[in-house]
SERO-4910 file (N, C-alpha, C, O; in steps of 0.05 Angstrom, whole numbers):
BEGIN
 pado doro    nc1    nc2    nc3   cac1   cac2   cac3    cc1    cc2    cc3    oc1    oc2    oc3
  Met    A    -34   -882   -690    -11   -877   -707     13   -891   -694     17   -889   -670
  Gln    A     28   -904   -710     51   -919   -700     76   -902   -700     76   -879   -711
  Phe    A     97   -912   -687    122   -898   -684    134   -891   -711    143   -868   -715
  Trp    A    134   -909   -730    147   -904   -756    131   -883   -772    143   -869   -788
  Asp    A    105   -883   -768     89   -862   -782     97   -834   -772     99   -815   -787
  Val    A    100   -832   -746    108   -806   -734    136   -799   -743    141   -775   -749
  Ala    A    154   -818   -744    181   -813   -753    182   -804   -783    197   -786   -790
  Ile    A    166   -817   -799    165   -810   -827    153   -782   -831    163   -767   -848
  Ile    A    133   -775   -815    121   -748   -817    140   -726   -806    142   -705   -818
  Gly    A    153   -732   -784    169   -711   -771    197   -707   -781    208   -685   -779
  Ala    A    209   -727   -794    237   -726   -802    242   -705   -824    261   -690   -821
  Pro    A    225   -702   -844    231   -681   -864    230   -653   -852    247   -636   -858
  Gly    A    211   -648   -835    209   -622   -822    233   -616   -804    243   -594   -804
  Leu    A    242   -636   -790    265   -633   -773    290   -626   -789    305   -608   -782
  Leu    A    294   -641   -810    319   -637   -826    318   -611   -842    338   -596   -842
  Ile    A    296   -606   -855    294   -582   -871    294   -557   -853    306   -537   -859
  Gly    A    281   -559   -830    281   -537   -810    309   -532   -800    317   -509   -796
  Met    A    325   -553   -795    352   -549   -786    369   -535   -808    386   -518   -801
  Val    A    365   -542   -833    380   -528   -854    373   -499   -855    391   -482   -857
  Phe    A    347   -492   -855    340   -464   -855    349   -450   -830    358   -427   -832
  Gly    A    347   -462   -807    356   -450   -782    386   -445   -782    395   -424   -773
  Tyr    A    402   -464   -792    431   -461   -794    438   -438   -813    456   -423   -807
  Trp    A    423   -435   -834    429   -415   -854    421   -387   -843    436   -368   -846
  Ile    A    397   -385   -831    388   -359   -822    402   -351   -796    406   -327   -791
  Gly    A    410   -370   -780    424   -363   -755    451   -351   -760    461   -337   -742
  Asp    A    463   -355   -783    489   -343   -790    487   -315   -801    508   -302   -804
  Met    A    463   -305   -806    460   -278   -817    462   -258   -794    443   -253   -780
  Asp    A    486   -247   -791    490   -229   -768    478   -201   -772    477   -186   -753
  Asp    A    469   -194   -796    456   -168   -799    426   -168   -793    414   -147   -794
  Leu    A    415   -191   -786    387   -193   -778    384   -191   -748    401   -200   -733
  Ser    A    363   -178   -739    357   -175   -711    346   -201   -699    338   -219   -714
  Phe    A    345   -202   -673    334   -226   -660    305   -231   -668    297   -254   -674
  Asn    A    289   -210   -667    260   -213   -673    256   -221   -702    238   -236   -708
  Phe    A    273   -211   -720    270   -218   -748    277   -247   -753    264   -260   -769
  Arg    A    297   -257   -739    305   -285   -742    283   -304   -731    277   -324   -744
  Ile    A    271   -297   -709    249   -313   -698    224   -311   -716    211   -331   -721
  Gly    A    219   -288   -727    196   -285   -745    200   -301   -771    181   -313   -780
  Leu    A    224   -301   -781    230   -318   -804    226   -347   -797    217   -363   -814
  Gly    A    233   -355   -773    230   -383   -765    201   -391   -764    194   -413   -772
  Val    A    184   -373   -755    155   -379   -754    144   -381   -782    128   -399   -788
  Ile    A    152   -363   -800    142   -364   -827    152   -389   -842    136   -402   -855
  Val    A    178   -395   -839    189   -419   -852    175   -444   -842    169   -462   -857
  Ser    A    171   -445   -816    158   -468   -804    130   -472   -814    122   -494   -820
  Phe    A    115   -451   -814     87   -453   -823     85   -461   -852     71   -480   -858
  Phe    A     98   -446   -869     95   -453   -898    109   -479   -905     98   -494   -922
  Gly    A    132   -485   -893    144   -511   -898    127   -534   -889    125   -554   -902
  Gly    A    115   -530   -865     97   -551   -855     72   -555   -872     63   -577   -876
  Met    A     61   -533   -882     38   -535   -899     44   -549   -925     29   -565   -935
  Ile    A     67   -541   -937     75   -554   -963     80   -584   -959     71   -600   -975
  Thr    A     94   -591   -937    100   -619   -932     74   -634   -927     71   -657   -935
  Ser    A     56   -622   -912     30   -635   -907     15   -640   -933      3   -661   -936
  Leu    A     15   -620   -950      1   -624   -976     14   -646   -992      0   -661  -1006
  Ile    A     41   -648   -991     54   -670  -1005     46   -697   -994     41   -715  -1009
  Phe    A     44   -699   -967     36   -724   -955      6   -730   -961     -1   -753   -965
  Ile    A    -10   -710   -961    -39   -714   -965    -44   -723   -994    -60   -742   -998
  Tyr    A    -31   -711  -1013    -36   -717  -1041    -15   -735  -1053    -12   -736  -1078
  Ser    A     -2   -750  -1037     18   -769  -1048      4   -792  -1062    -19   -799  -1056
  Ile    A     17   -804  -1080      6   -825  -1096      2   -850  -1080    -18   -865  -1084
  Tyr    A     20   -856  -1062     20   -881  -1048      1   -882  -1025     -9   -904  -1017
  Asp    A     -6   -859  -1013    -25   -858   -991    -17   -877   -968    -33   -893   -959
  Leu    A      8   -875   -960     18   -892   -938      8   -884   -911      2   -901   -894
  Ile    A      6   -858   -906     -1   -848   -880    -25   -829   -883    -26   -812   -901
  Ser    A    -44   -832   -865    -67   -814   -865    -60   -789   -849    -50   -791   -827
  Ile    A    -65   -766   -860    -57   -740   -848    -83   -726   -839   -101   -721   -855
  Asp    A    -84   -720   -814   -106   -705   -802    -95   -678   -792    -72   -671   -796
  Thr    A   -112   -664   -777   -104   -638   -766    -81   -640   -747    -62   -624   -748
  Tyr    A    -81   -660   -730    -59   -662   -710    -33   -669   -723    -11   -660   -714
  Glu    A    -34   -684   -745     -9   -690   -759      2   -666   -773     26   -662   -774
  Val    A    -16   -649   -783     -7   -624   -796      7   -606   -775     28   -594   -780
  Leu    A     -5   -604   -751      7   -588   -729     34   -600   -721     53   -586   -715
  Phe    A     35   -627   -720     60   -640   -714     82   -634   -734    105   -630   -727
  Ile    A     75   -633   -760     94   -627   -781    104   -598   -778    128   -593   -780
  Ile    A     86   -580   -773     94   -552   -769    112   -549   -745    132   -535   -746
  Leu    A    105   -563   -723    122   -561   -699    149   -575   -703    169   -566   -692
  Ser    A    150   -596   -720    176   -608   -725    193   -590   -742    218   -589   -738
  Tyr    A    181   -574   -760    197   -554   -775    208   -533   -755    231   -526   -757
  Phe    A    191   -524   -737    200   -503   -718    221   -514   -699    240   -500   -692
  Gly    A    218   -539   -691    239   -552   -674    265   -555   -688    286   -549   -677
  Gly    A    264   -563   -713    289   -565   -730    301   -537   -734    325   -534   -733
  Tyr    A    284   -517   -739    293   -490   -742    308   -480   -717    329   -468   -718
  Ala    A    296   -486   -694    308   -477   -669    335   -491   -664    354   -478   -656
  Leu    A    337   -516   -671    362   -531   -668    383   -519   -687    406   -515   -679
  Gly    A    375   -513   -711    394   -501   -731    403   -473   -723    427   -467   -726
  Val    A    385   -457   -713    392   -430   -705    411   -431   -681    430   -416   -679
  Ile    A    405   -448   -662    422   -450   -638    450   -460   -645    470   -452   -633
  Ser    A    451   -478   -664    478   -489   -671    495   -470   -687    519   -473   -687
  Asn    A    483   -450   -700    500   -432   -716    492   -403   -711    491   -387   -730
  Trp    A    487   -395   -686    479   -368   -680    503   -349   -681    523   -354   -669
  Ser    A    500   -328   -697    521   -308   -697    511   -285   -680    487   -279   -679
  Pro    A    530   -271   -667    522   -249   -648    507   -227   -663    511   -222   -686
  Leu    A    489   -215   -648    474   -193   -659    492   -169   -663    511   -165   -648
  Pro    A    487   -152   -683    504   -128   -687    501   -109   -664    479   -105   -653
  Glu    A    523    -96   -657    523    -77   -636    511    -50   -646    519    -41   -667
  Lys    A    494    -39   -630    482    -14   -638    500      9   -628    511      7   -606
  Pro    A    504     29   -644    521     52   -634    507     66   -612    482     69   -612
  Pro    A    522     76   -592    509     90   -570    496    116   -579    507    130   -596
  Lys    A    474    121   -568    459    145   -574    470    168   -556    468    166   -532
  Ser    A    481    188   -569    491    210   -553    477    236   -562    472    240   -586
  His    A    471    252   -543    457    277   -550    465    298   -529    472    291   -506
  Val    A    463    322   -536    469    345   -519    444    361   -515    430    368   -535
  Ile    A    437    367   -490    415    384   -485    425    412   -482    441    418   -464
  Phe    A    417    429   -499    426    457   -499    405    475   -487    382    476   -497
  Glu    A    414    489   -467    397    510   -455    412    536   -456    433    538   -443
  Pro    A    403    555   -472    419    579   -478    427    595   -453    447    608   -453
  Asp    A    411    595   -432    416    612   -409    433    597   -388    436    607   -366
  Asp    A    442    573   -394    457    557   -375    487    563   -376    500    558   -396
  Asp    A    497    574   -354    526    581   -353    543    556   -350    566    555   -359
  Glu    A    532    536   -337    548    511   -333    553    497   -360    574    485   -364
  Phe    A    533    499   -378    537    488   -405    560    502   -419    576    489   -433
  Asp    A    561    529   -416    582    544   -429    609    536   -418    629    533   -433
  Lys    A    611    531   -392    636    523   -380    644    495   -390    668    490   -397
  Glu    A    625    477   -391    631    450   -401    639    451   -430    656    435   -439
  Leu    A    627    468   -446    634    471   -474    662    482   -477    677    473   -495
  Glu    A    669    502   -461    696    513   -462    717    491   -454    738    490   -466
  Glu    A    710    475   -434    729    454   -425    732    433   -447    754    423   -452
  Ala    A    710    426   -460    711    406   -481    727    416   -506    740    400   -519
  Met    A    725    442   -511    740    453   -534    769    460   -527    783    469   -545
  Gly    A    777    455   -503    805    460   -496    810    488   -486    834    496   -485
  Gly    A    790    503   -479    794    529   -468    797    551   -490    799    574   -484
  Asp    A    798    543   -515    801    562   -537    775    575   -546    775    595   -561
  Phe    A    753    564   -537    727    572   -546    714    590   -525    714    582   -501
  Lys    A    704    613   -533    689    630   -515    660    631   -525    655    638   -548
  Ala    A    642    626   -507    614    626   -514    605    655   -518    612    672   -503
  Asn    A    590    659   -539    579    685   -545    550    685   -535    532    674   -547
  Asn    A    546    699   -513    520    700   -500    506    726   -506    494    738   -488
  Ser    A    506    735   -530    494    760   -537    465    756   -544    451    776   -550
***
């Protein structure tokens, strides 16, 4: 396979992958794992569709085998990675998880509760 054949096969995947990566990287409501998962899905299906287009093209300029299909999928993922890196928006901050452990027989908890309420609250330990 010559250089131009590889360039012709890899260029669409790189460019389309960059567009999808740029678009998905800007979605700040998606988690990190979801963005990476979308990248894998977009790369696989985009690579398969592009491979089928090359295989069943009218002109039959380039012969496509298994390695070329893998190269097209990897070029999609590489373009996706470049697009995501170029337009990554920060992940949303998760609110802190706060909880109180209540033990009814604990006098220290009652004191802390009275201090937190400003001294106006008296615990009823009946």
